[in-house]
mmCIF file of the N, C-alpha and C atoms, coordinates in Angstrom:
data_MODEL
# 
_entry.id   MODEL 
# 
loop_
_atom_site.group_PDB 
_atom_site.id 
_atom_site.type_symbol 
_atom_site.label_atom_id 
_atom_site.label_alt_id 
_atom_site.label_comp_id 
_atom_site.label_asym_id 
_atom_site.label_entity_id 
_atom_site.label_seq_id 
_atom_site.pdbx_PDB_ins_code 
_atom_site.Cartn_x 
_atom_site.Cartn_y 
_atom_site.Cartn_z 
_atom_site.occupancy 
_atom_site.B_iso_or_equiv 
_atom_site.pdbx_formal_charge 
_atom_site.auth_seq_id 
_atom_site.auth_comp_id 
_atom_site.auth_asym_id 
_atom_site.auth_atom_id 
_atom_site.pdbx_PDB_model_num 
ATOM 1   N N  . MET A 1 1  ? 4.123  60.496 15.474 1.00 0.00 ? 1  MET A N  1 
ATOM 2   C CA . MET A 1 1  ? 4.804  60.125 16.057 1.00 0.00 ? 1  MET A CA 1 
ATOM 3   C C  . MET A 1 1  ? 5.133  61.467 15.038 1.00 0.00 ? 1  MET A C  1 
ATOM 4   N N  . LYS A 1 2  ? 5.730  62.834 15.349 1.00 0.00 ? 2  LYS A N  1 
ATOM 5   C CA . LYS A 1 2  ? 7.280  63.628 14.305 1.00 0.00 ? 2  LYS A CA 1 
ATOM 6   C C  . LYS A 1 2  ? 7.539  62.760 14.132 1.00 0.00 ? 2  LYS A C  1 
ATOM 7   N N  . GLU A 1 3  ? 8.290  62.703 12.637 1.00 0.00 ? 3  GLU A N  1 
ATOM 8   C CA . GLU A 1 3  ? 9.624  61.526 12.269 1.00 0.00 ? 3  GLU A CA 1 
ATOM 9   C C  . GLU A 1 3  ? 10.844 62.472 12.799 1.00 0.00 ? 3  GLU A C  1 
ATOM 10  N N  . SER A 1 4  ? 11.535 61.310 12.820 1.00 0.00 ? 4  SER A N  1 
ATOM 11  C CA . SER A 1 4  ? 12.549 61.531 14.154 1.00 0.00 ? 4  SER A CA 1 
ATOM 12  C C  . SER A 1 4  ? 13.331 60.267 13.684 1.00 0.00 ? 4  SER A C  1 
ATOM 13  N N  . GLU A 1 5  ? 14.629 60.152 13.609 1.00 0.00 ? 5  GLU A N  1 
ATOM 14  C CA . GLU A 1 5  ? 15.634 59.160 14.279 1.00 0.00 ? 5  GLU A CA 1 
ATOM 15  C C  . GLU A 1 5  ? 14.653 58.039 15.470 1.00 0.00 ? 5  GLU A C  1 
ATOM 16  N N  . PHE A 1 6  ? 14.146 58.942 16.504 1.00 0.00 ? 6  PHE A N  1 
ATOM 17  C CA . PHE A 1 6  ? 13.931 57.872 17.619 1.00 0.00 ? 6  PHE A CA 1 
ATOM 18  C C  . PHE A 1 6  ? 12.202 57.396 17.187 1.00 0.00 ? 6  PHE A C  1 
ATOM 19  N N  . SER A 1 7  ? 11.937 57.693 16.761 1.00 0.00 ? 7  SER A N  1 
ATOM 20  C CA . SER A 1 7  ? 10.272 57.438 15.932 1.00 0.00 ? 7  SER A CA 1 
ATOM 21  C C  . SER A 1 7  ? 10.313 56.902 15.210 1.00 0.00 ? 7  SER A C  1 
ATOM 22  N N  . ASN A 1 8  ? 11.669 56.594 14.648 1.00 0.00 ? 8  ASN A N  1 
ATOM 23  C CA . ASN A 1 8  ? 11.785 55.627 13.018 1.00 0.00 ? 8  ASN A CA 1 
ATOM 24  C C  . ASN A 1 8  ? 12.488 53.926 14.243 1.00 0.00 ? 8  ASN A C  1 
ATOM 25  N N  . TYR A 1 9  ? 12.971 54.197 14.585 1.00 0.00 ? 9  TYR A N  1 
ATOM 26  C CA . TYR A 1 9  ? 12.976 52.757 15.765 1.00 0.00 ? 9  TYR A CA 1 
ATOM 27  C C  . TYR A 1 9  ? 12.229 52.411 16.011 1.00 0.00 ? 9  TYR A C  1 
ATOM 28  N N  . VAL A 1 10 ? 10.831 53.409 16.856 1.00 0.00 ? 10 VAL A N  1 
ATOM 29  C CA . VAL A 1 10 ? 9.856  52.729 17.082 1.00 0.00 ? 10 VAL A CA 1 
ATOM 30  C C  . VAL A 1 10 ? 9.208  52.413 16.273 1.00 0.00 ? 10 VAL A C  1 
ATOM 31  N N  . LYS A 1 11 ? 8.814  53.049 15.243 1.00 0.00 ? 11 LYS A N  1 
ATOM 32  C CA . LYS A 1 11 ? 7.999  52.158 14.510 1.00 0.00 ? 11 LYS A CA 1 
ATOM 33  C C  . LYS A 1 11 ? 8.111  50.906 14.113 1.00 0.00 ? 11 LYS A C  1 
ATOM 34  N N  . GLN A 1 12 ? 10.134 50.853 14.136 1.00 0.00 ? 12 GLN A N  1 
ATOM 35  C CA . GLN A 1 12 ? 9.912  49.169 13.964 1.00 0.00 ? 12 GLN A CA 1 
ATOM 36  C C  . GLN A 1 12 ? 10.296 48.395 15.025 1.00 0.00 ? 12 GLN A C  1 
ATOM 37  N N  . SER A 1 13 ? 9.913  48.885 15.770 1.00 0.00 ? 13 SER A N  1 
ATOM 38  C CA . SER A 1 13 ? 9.469  47.922 16.994 1.00 0.00 ? 13 SER A CA 1 
ATOM 39  C C  . SER A 1 13 ? 8.460  48.269 17.754 1.00 0.00 ? 13 SER A C  1 
ATOM 40  N N  . PHE A 1 14 ? 6.952  48.782 17.367 1.00 0.00 ? 14 PHE A N  1 
ATOM 41  C CA . PHE A 1 14 ? 5.579  48.293 18.153 1.00 0.00 ? 14 PHE A CA 1 
ATOM 42  C C  . PHE A 1 14 ? 4.918  48.614 16.952 1.00 0.00 ? 14 PHE A C  1 
ATOM 43  N N  . ASN A 1 15 ? 3.772  47.557 16.630 1.00 0.00 ? 15 ASN A N  1 
ATOM 44  C CA . ASN A 1 15 ? 2.711  47.688 15.394 1.00 0.00 ? 15 ASN A CA 1 
ATOM 45  C C  . ASN A 1 15 ? 2.479  49.426 16.339 1.00 0.00 ? 15 ASN A C  1 
ATOM 46  N N  . GLY A 1 16 ? 1.385  50.230 15.007 1.00 0.00 ? 16 GLY A N  1 
ATOM 47  C CA . GLY A 1 16 ? 0.074  51.038 14.712 1.00 0.00 ? 16 GLY A CA 1 
ATOM 48  C C  . GLY A 1 16 ? 0.811  52.532 15.165 1.00 0.00 ? 16 GLY A C  1 
ATOM 49  N N  . ILE A 1 17 ? 2.830  52.549 14.983 1.00 0.00 ? 17 ILE A N  1 
ATOM 50  C CA . ILE A 1 17 ? 2.974  53.771 15.101 1.00 0.00 ? 17 ILE A CA 1 
ATOM 51  C C  . ILE A 1 17 ? 2.704  53.976 13.567 1.00 0.00 ? 17 ILE A C  1 
ATOM 52  N N  . GLN A 1 18 ? 2.476  55.820 13.740 1.00 0.00 ? 18 GLN A N  1 
ATOM 53  C CA . GLN A 1 18 ? 1.928  55.960 12.667 1.00 0.00 ? 18 GLN A CA 1 
ATOM 54  C C  . GLN A 1 18 ? 3.257  57.626 12.637 1.00 0.00 ? 18 GLN A C  1 
ATOM 55  N N  . LEU A 1 19 ? 4.012  57.429 11.296 1.00 0.00 ? 19 LEU A N  1 
ATOM 56  C CA . LEU A 1 19 ? 5.059  58.877 11.418 1.00 0.00 ? 19 LEU A CA 1 
ATOM 57  C C  . LEU A 1 19 ? 4.498  59.960 9.926  1.00 0.00 ? 19 LEU A C  1 
ATOM 58  N N  . MET A 1 20 ? 4.600  61.503 10.952 1.00 0.00 ? 20 MET A N  1 
ATOM 59  C CA . MET A 1 20 ? 3.049  62.087 10.636 1.00 0.00 ? 20 MET A CA 1 
ATOM 60  C C  . MET A 1 20 ? 3.825  63.548 10.163 1.00 0.00 ? 20 MET A C  1 
ATOM 61  N N  . GLU A 1 21 ? 4.125  64.083 9.041  1.00 0.00 ? 21 GLU A N  1 
ATOM 62  C CA . GLU A 1 21 ? 4.058  65.308 8.888  1.00 0.00 ? 21 GLU A CA 1 
ATOM 63  C C  . GLU A 1 21 ? 3.131  66.600 9.168  1.00 0.00 ? 21 GLU A C  1 
ATOM 64  N N  . LEU A 1 22 ? 3.069  67.926 10.626 1.00 0.00 ? 22 LEU A N  1 
ATOM 65  C CA . LEU A 1 22 ? 2.808  69.007 10.858 1.00 0.00 ? 22 LEU A CA 1 
ATOM 66  C C  . LEU A 1 22 ? 1.681  68.924 9.708  1.00 0.00 ? 22 LEU A C  1 
ATOM 67  N N  . ASN A 1 23 ? 1.768  69.551 8.809  1.00 0.00 ? 23 ASN A N  1 
ATOM 68  C CA . ASN A 1 23 ? 1.183  69.923 7.565  1.00 0.00 ? 23 ASN A CA 1 
ATOM 69  C C  . ASN A 1 23 ? 0.203  68.621 6.627  1.00 0.00 ? 23 ASN A C  1 
ATOM 70  N N  . LYS A 1 24 ? 0.983  67.889 7.117  1.00 0.00 ? 24 LYS A N  1 
ATOM 71  C CA . LYS A 1 24 ? -0.918 66.624 6.977  1.00 0.00 ? 24 LYS A CA 1 
ATOM 72  C C  . LYS A 1 24 ? -0.874 65.620 7.925  1.00 0.00 ? 24 LYS A C  1 
ATOM 73  N N  . LEU A 1 25 ? -1.191 66.152 8.780  1.00 0.00 ? 25 LEU A N  1 
ATOM 74  C CA . LEU A 1 25 ? -1.915 65.773 10.626 1.00 0.00 ? 25 LEU A CA 1 
ATOM 75  C C  . LEU A 1 25 ? -3.330 64.443 10.577 1.00 0.00 ? 25 LEU A C  1 
ATOM 76  N N  . GLN A 1 26 ? -3.893 66.038 9.212  1.00 0.00 ? 26 GLN A N  1 
ATOM 77  C CA . GLN A 1 26 ? -5.284 65.798 9.244  1.00 0.00 ? 26 GLN A CA 1 
ATOM 78  C C  . GLN A 1 26 ? -5.337 63.813 8.074  1.00 0.00 ? 26 GLN A C  1 
ATOM 79  N N  . PHE A 1 27 ? -4.057 63.444 7.275  1.00 0.00 ? 27 PHE A N  1 
ATOM 80  C CA . PHE A 1 27 ? -4.370 62.611 6.782  1.00 0.00 ? 27 PHE A CA 1 
ATOM 81  C C  . PHE A 1 27 ? -4.444 61.890 7.138  1.00 0.00 ? 27 PHE A C  1 
ATOM 82  N N  . THR A 1 28 ? -3.499 62.218 8.345  1.00 0.00 ? 28 THR A N  1 
ATOM 83  C CA . THR A 1 28 ? -2.386 61.121 9.032  1.00 0.00 ? 28 THR A CA 1 
ATOM 84  C C  . THR A 1 28 ? -3.375 59.961 10.116 1.00 0.00 ? 28 THR A C  1 
ATOM 85  N N  . LEU A 1 29 ? -3.934 60.964 10.498 1.00 0.00 ? 29 LEU A N  1 
ATOM 86  C CA . LEU A 1 29 ? -5.202 60.746 11.500 1.00 0.00 ? 29 LEU A CA 1 
ATOM 87  C C  . LEU A 1 29 ? -6.352 60.141 10.574 1.00 0.00 ? 29 LEU A C  1 
ATOM 88  N N  . ASN A 1 30 ? -6.892 60.155 9.282  1.00 0.00 ? 30 ASN A N  1 
ATOM 89  C CA . ASN A 1 30 ? -7.632 59.430 8.240  1.00 0.00 ? 30 ASN A CA 1 
ATOM 90  C C  . ASN A 1 30 ? -7.469 57.730 7.596  1.00 0.00 ? 30 ASN A C  1 
ATOM 91  N N  . SER A 1 31 ? -5.370 58.084 8.183  1.00 0.00 ? 31 SER A N  1 
ATOM 92  C CA . SER A 1 31 ? -5.861 56.315 7.088  1.00 0.00 ? 31 SER A CA 1 
ATOM 93  C C  . SER A 1 31 ? -4.755 55.748 8.667  1.00 0.00 ? 31 SER A C  1 
ATOM 94  N N  . TYR A 1 32 ? -5.134 56.557 10.018 1.00 0.00 ? 32 TYR A N  1 
ATOM 95  C CA . TYR A 1 32 ? -4.620 55.348 11.421 1.00 0.00 ? 32 TYR A CA 1 
ATOM 96  C C  . TYR A 1 32 ? -5.565 54.367 11.552 1.00 0.00 ? 32 TYR A C  1 
ATOM 97  N N  . SER A 1 33 ? -4.418 53.132 11.876 1.00 0.00 ? 33 SER A N  1 
ATOM 98  C CA . SER A 1 33 ? -5.331 51.993 11.942 1.00 0.00 ? 33 SER A CA 1 
ATOM 99  C C  . SER A 1 33 ? -5.696 52.114 13.888 1.00 0.00 ? 33 SER A C  1 
ATOM 100 N N  . TYR A 1 34 ? -6.188 51.600 14.086 1.00 0.00 ? 34 TYR A N  1 
ATOM 101 C CA . TYR A 1 34 ? -6.144 51.550 15.555 1.00 0.00 ? 34 TYR A CA 1 
ATOM 102 C C  . TYR A 1 34 ? -5.615 50.168 16.845 1.00 0.00 ? 34 TYR A C  1 
ATOM 103 N N  . VAL A 1 35 ? -4.435 50.015 17.882 1.00 0.00 ? 35 VAL A N  1 
ATOM 104 C CA . VAL A 1 35 ? -4.619 49.106 17.798 1.00 0.00 ? 35 VAL A CA 1 
ATOM 105 C C  . VAL A 1 35 ? -4.750 48.978 19.927 1.00 0.00 ? 35 VAL A C  1 
ATOM 106 N N  . PRO A 1 36 ? -4.931 48.034 19.943 1.00 0.00 ? 36 PRO A N  1 
ATOM 107 C CA . PRO A 1 36 ? -5.134 47.841 21.529 1.00 0.00 ? 36 PRO A CA 1 
ATOM 108 C C  . PRO A 1 36 ? -4.094 48.510 21.966 1.00 0.00 ? 36 PRO A C  1 
ATOM 109 N N  . SER A 1 37 ? -4.577 48.903 22.873 1.00 0.00 ? 37 SER A N  1 
ATOM 110 C CA . SER A 1 37 ? -3.424 49.274 24.149 1.00 0.00 ? 37 SER A CA 1 
ATOM 111 C C  . SER A 1 37 ? -2.784 48.224 24.802 1.00 0.00 ? 37 SER A C  1 
ATOM 112 N N  . GLU A 1 38 ? -3.628 46.569 25.006 1.00 0.00 ? 38 GLU A N  1 
ATOM 113 C CA . GLU A 1 38 ? -2.996 45.471 25.563 1.00 0.00 ? 38 GLU A CA 1 
ATOM 114 C C  . GLU A 1 38 ? -1.715 45.737 25.114 1.00 0.00 ? 38 GLU A C  1 
ATOM 115 N N  . ILE A 1 39 ? -0.899 45.593 23.526 1.00 0.00 ? 39 ILE A N  1 
ATOM 116 C CA . ILE A 1 39 ? -0.678 45.139 22.785 1.00 0.00 ? 39 ILE A CA 1 
ATOM 117 C C  . ILE A 1 39 ? 0.407  45.528 22.429 1.00 0.00 ? 39 ILE A C  1 
ATOM 118 N N  . ILE A 1 40 ? -0.347 46.994 22.659 1.00 0.00 ? 40 ILE A N  1 
ATOM 119 C CA . ILE A 1 40 ? 1.048  47.940 22.456 1.00 0.00 ? 40 ILE A CA 1 
ATOM 120 C C  . ILE A 1 40 ? 2.305  48.219 24.138 1.00 0.00 ? 40 ILE A C  1 
ATOM 121 N N  . ALA A 1 41 ? 1.415  47.474 24.676 1.00 0.00 ? 41 ALA A N  1 
ATOM 122 C CA . ALA A 1 41 ? 1.615  47.607 26.584 1.00 0.00 ? 41 ALA A CA 1 
ATOM 123 C C  . ALA A 1 41 ? 2.694  46.079 26.302 1.00 0.00 ? 41 ALA A C  1 
ATOM 124 N N  . ASP A 1 42 ? 2.440  45.442 26.036 1.00 0.00 ? 42 ASP A N  1 
ATOM 125 C CA . ASP A 1 42 ? 2.854  43.475 25.730 1.00 0.00 ? 42 ASP A CA 1 
ATOM 126 C C  . ASP A 1 42 ? 3.765  44.368 24.670 1.00 0.00 ? 42 ASP A C  1 
ATOM 127 N N  . THR A 1 43 ? 4.105  44.106 23.889 1.00 0.00 ? 43 THR A N  1 
ATOM 128 C CA . THR A 1 43 ? 4.764  45.110 22.713 1.00 0.00 ? 43 THR A CA 1 
ATOM 129 C C  . THR A 1 43 ? 6.326  45.457 23.541 1.00 0.00 ? 43 THR A C  1 
ATOM 130 N N  . ALA A 1 44 ? 5.738  46.858 24.149 1.00 0.00 ? 44 ALA A N  1 
ATOM 131 C CA . ALA A 1 44 ? 6.878  47.741 24.844 1.00 0.00 ? 44 ALA A CA 1 
ATOM 132 C C  . ALA A 1 44 ? 7.287  46.971 26.083 1.00 0.00 ? 44 ALA A C  1 
ATOM 133 N N  . GLU A 1 45 ? 6.894  45.975 26.510 1.00 0.00 ? 45 GLU A N  1 
ATOM 134 C CA . GLU A 1 45 ? 7.074  45.420 28.082 1.00 0.00 ? 45 GLU A CA 1 
ATOM 135 C C  . GLU A 1 45 ? 8.797  43.964 27.455 1.00 0.00 ? 45 GLU A C  1 
ATOM 136 N N  . LEU A 1 46 ? 7.995  44.204 25.210 1.00 0.00 ? 46 LEU A N  1 
ATOM 137 C CA . LEU A 1 46 ? 8.529  42.518 25.213 1.00 0.00 ? 46 LEU A CA 1 
ATOM 138 C C  . LEU A 1 46 ? 10.874 43.245 24.618 1.00 0.00 ? 46 LEU A C  1 
ATOM 139 N N  . VAL A 1 47 ? 10.159 45.158 24.193 1.00 0.00 ? 47 VAL A N  1 
ATOM 140 C CA . VAL A 1 47 ? 11.202 46.132 23.309 1.00 0.00 ? 47 VAL A CA 1 
ATOM 141 C C  . VAL A 1 47 ? 11.598 46.166 24.673 1.00 0.00 ? 47 VAL A C  1 
ATOM 142 N N  . ALA A 1 48 ? 11.698 47.260 25.824 1.00 0.00 ? 48 ALA A N  1 
ATOM 143 C CA . ALA A 1 48 ? 11.966 47.901 26.648 1.00 0.00 ? 48 ALA A CA 1 
ATOM 144 C C  . ALA A 1 48 ? 11.987 47.473 28.315 1.00 0.00 ? 48 ALA A C  1 
ATOM 145 N N  . GLY A 1 49 ? 10.912 46.370 28.182 1.00 0.00 ? 49 GLY A N  1 
ATOM 146 C CA . GLY A 1 49 ? 10.990 46.256 30.113 1.00 0.00 ? 49 GLY A CA 1 
ATOM 147 C C  . GLY A 1 49 ? 12.048 46.007 30.775 1.00 0.00 ? 49 GLY A C  1 
ATOM 148 N N  . ASP A 1 50 ? 12.038 45.701 31.858 1.00 0.00 ? 50 ASP A N  1 
ATOM 149 C CA . ASP A 1 50 ? 12.575 46.144 33.265 1.00 0.00 ? 50 ASP A CA 1 
ATOM 150 C C  . ASP A 1 50 ? 14.096 44.701 32.672 1.00 0.00 ? 50 ASP A C  1 
ATOM 151 N N  . HIS A 1 51 ? 13.451 43.608 31.909 1.00 0.00 ? 51 HIS A N  1 
ATOM 152 C CA . HIS A 1 51 ? 14.018 42.535 31.653 1.00 0.00 ? 51 HIS A CA 1 
ATOM 153 C C  . HIS A 1 51 ? 16.224 42.583 31.263 1.00 0.00 ? 51 HIS A C  1 
ATOM 154 N N  . VAL A 1 52 ? 14.843 43.509 30.198 1.00 0.00 ? 52 VAL A N  1 
ATOM 155 C CA . VAL A 1 52 ? 15.334 43.795 29.289 1.00 0.00 ? 52 VAL A CA 1 
ATOM 156 C C  . VAL A 1 52 ? 17.192 45.245 29.173 1.00 0.00 ? 52 VAL A C  1 
ATOM 157 N N  . LEU A 1 53 ? 16.552 45.896 30.094 1.00 0.00 ? 53 LEU A N  1 
ATOM 158 C CA . LEU A 1 53 ? 16.896 46.797 30.408 1.00 0.00 ? 53 LEU A CA 1 
ATOM 159 C C  . LEU A 1 53 ? 17.955 46.137 31.689 1.00 0.00 ? 53 LEU A C  1 
ATOM 160 N N  . ALA A 1 54 ? 17.518 45.589 31.932 1.00 0.00 ? 54 ALA A N  1 
ATOM 161 C CA . ALA A 1 54 ? 18.653 44.502 33.006 1.00 0.00 ? 54 ALA A CA 1 
ATOM 162 C C  . ALA A 1 54 ? 19.098 43.740 32.492 1.00 0.00 ? 54 ALA A C  1 
ATOM 163 N N  . ASN A 1 55 ? 18.905 43.437 31.907 1.00 0.00 ? 55 ASN A N  1 
ATOM 164 C CA . ASN A 1 55 ? 19.796 42.344 30.696 1.00 0.00 ? 55 ASN A CA 1 
ATOM 165 C C  . ASN A 1 55 ? 21.627 43.497 29.552 1.00 0.00 ? 55 ASN A C  1 
ATOM 166 N N  . SER A 1 56 ? 20.200 44.603 29.403 1.00 0.00 ? 56 SER A N  1 
ATOM 167 C CA . SER A 1 56 ? 21.410 45.661 28.908 1.00 0.00 ? 56 SER A CA 1 
ATOM 168 C C  . SER A 1 56 ? 22.352 46.088 29.531 1.00 0.00 ? 56 SER A C  1 
ATOM 169 N N  . TRP A 1 57 ? 22.172 46.565 30.876 1.00 0.00 ? 57 TRP A N  1 
ATOM 170 C CA . TRP A 1 57 ? 23.135 46.842 31.210 1.00 0.00 ? 57 TRP A CA 1 
ATOM 171 C C  . TRP A 1 57 ? 24.711 45.737 32.558 1.00 0.00 ? 57 TRP A C  1 
ATOM 172 N N  . GLN A 1 58 ? 24.007 44.470 32.344 1.00 0.00 ? 58 GLN A N  1 
ATOM 173 C CA . GLN A 1 58 ? 24.919 43.274 32.636 1.00 0.00 ? 58 GLN A CA 1 
ATOM 174 C C  . GLN A 1 58 ? 25.226 43.667 31.772 1.00 0.00 ? 58 GLN A C  1 
ATOM 175 N N  . GLN A 1 59 ? 25.126 43.652 30.028 1.00 0.00 ? 59 GLN A N  1 
ATOM 176 C CA . GLN A 1 59 ? 26.024 43.071 28.867 1.00 0.00 ? 59 GLN A CA 1 
ATOM 177 C C  . GLN A 1 59 ? 27.595 44.481 29.278 1.00 0.00 ? 59 GLN A C  1 
ATOM 178 N N  . VAL A 1 60 ? 27.091 45.952 29.448 1.00 0.00 ? 60 VAL A N  1 
ATOM 179 C CA . VAL A 1 60 ? 27.317 47.277 29.164 1.00 0.00 ? 60 VAL A CA 1 
ATOM 180 C C  . VAL A 1 60 ? 28.185 46.473 31.041 1.00 0.00 ? 60 VAL A C  1 
ATOM 181 N N  . LEU A 1 61 ? 28.173 46.064 31.565 1.00 0.00 ? 61 LEU A N  1 
ATOM 182 C CA . LEU A 1 61 ? 28.096 46.560 32.894 1.00 0.00 ? 61 LEU A CA 1 
ATOM 183 C C  . LEU A 1 61 ? 29.747 45.481 33.074 1.00 0.00 ? 61 LEU A C  1 
ATOM 184 N N  . THR A 1 62 ? 29.178 44.217 32.583 1.00 0.00 ? 62 THR A N  1 
ATOM 185 C CA . THR A 1 62 ? 30.479 43.253 32.509 1.00 0.00 ? 62 THR A CA 1 
ATOM 186 C C  . THR A 1 62 ? 31.396 42.702 31.469 1.00 0.00 ? 62 THR A C  1 
ATOM 187 N N  . SER A 1 63 ? 31.199 44.320 30.515 1.00 0.00 ? 63 SER A N  1 
ATOM 188 C CA . SER A 1 63 ? 32.638 44.938 29.410 1.00 0.00 ? 63 SER A CA 1 
ATOM 189 C C  . SER A 1 63 ? 33.329 45.480 29.949 1.00 0.00 ? 63 SER A C  1 
ATOM 190 N N  . LEU A 1 64 ? 33.237 46.694 30.878 1.00 0.00 ? 64 LEU A N  1 
ATOM 191 C CA . LEU A 1 64 ? 33.591 47.662 31.393 1.00 0.00 ? 64 LEU A CA 1 
ATOM 192 C C  . LEU A 1 64 ? 34.670 46.997 32.548 1.00 0.00 ? 64 LEU A C  1 
ATOM 193 N N  . PHE A 1 65 ? 34.013 45.574 33.737 1.00 0.00 ? 65 PHE A N  1 
ATOM 194 C CA . PHE A 1 65 ? 34.187 45.803 34.720 1.00 0.00 ? 65 PHE A CA 1 
ATOM 195 C C  . PHE A 1 65 ? 34.070 43.910 34.696 1.00 0.00 ? 65 PHE A C  1 
ATOM 196 N N  . PRO A 1 66 ? 35.543 43.037 33.720 1.00 0.00 ? 66 PRO A N  1 
ATOM 197 C CA . PRO A 1 66 ? 35.054 41.775 33.292 1.00 0.00 ? 66 PRO A CA 1 
ATOM 198 C C  . PRO A 1 66 ? 35.784 40.709 34.759 1.00 0.00 ? 66 PRO A C  1 
ATOM 199 N N  . ASN A 1 67 ? 36.207 41.515 35.716 1.00 0.00 ? 67 ASN A N  1 
ATOM 200 C CA . ASN A 1 67 ? 37.010 41.140 36.998 1.00 0.00 ? 67 ASN A CA 1 
ATOM 201 C C  . ASN A 1 67 ? 35.726 40.996 37.957 1.00 0.00 ? 67 ASN A C  1 
ATOM 202 N N  . SER A 1 68 ? 34.735 41.388 37.709 1.00 0.00 ? 68 SER A N  1 
ATOM 203 C CA . SER A 1 68 ? 34.042 41.416 38.546 1.00 0.00 ? 68 SER A CA 1 
ATOM 204 C C  . SER A 1 68 ? 32.858 40.300 39.207 1.00 0.00 ? 68 SER A C  1 
# 
């Protein structure tokens, strides 16, 4: 991933994320460690699955409408 605030967040949450500069793409690709898609999918579910998002929205809405 191109380095950014978002990619730095993703790198902290997922294994196998490589941050790169376009002028160093070949070096980045050569040093890449393969991560099976099943591991990425499982991590994505834990970090941003429906239950995680629903819980986050519930907290936001509860803070906005505490008596509902």
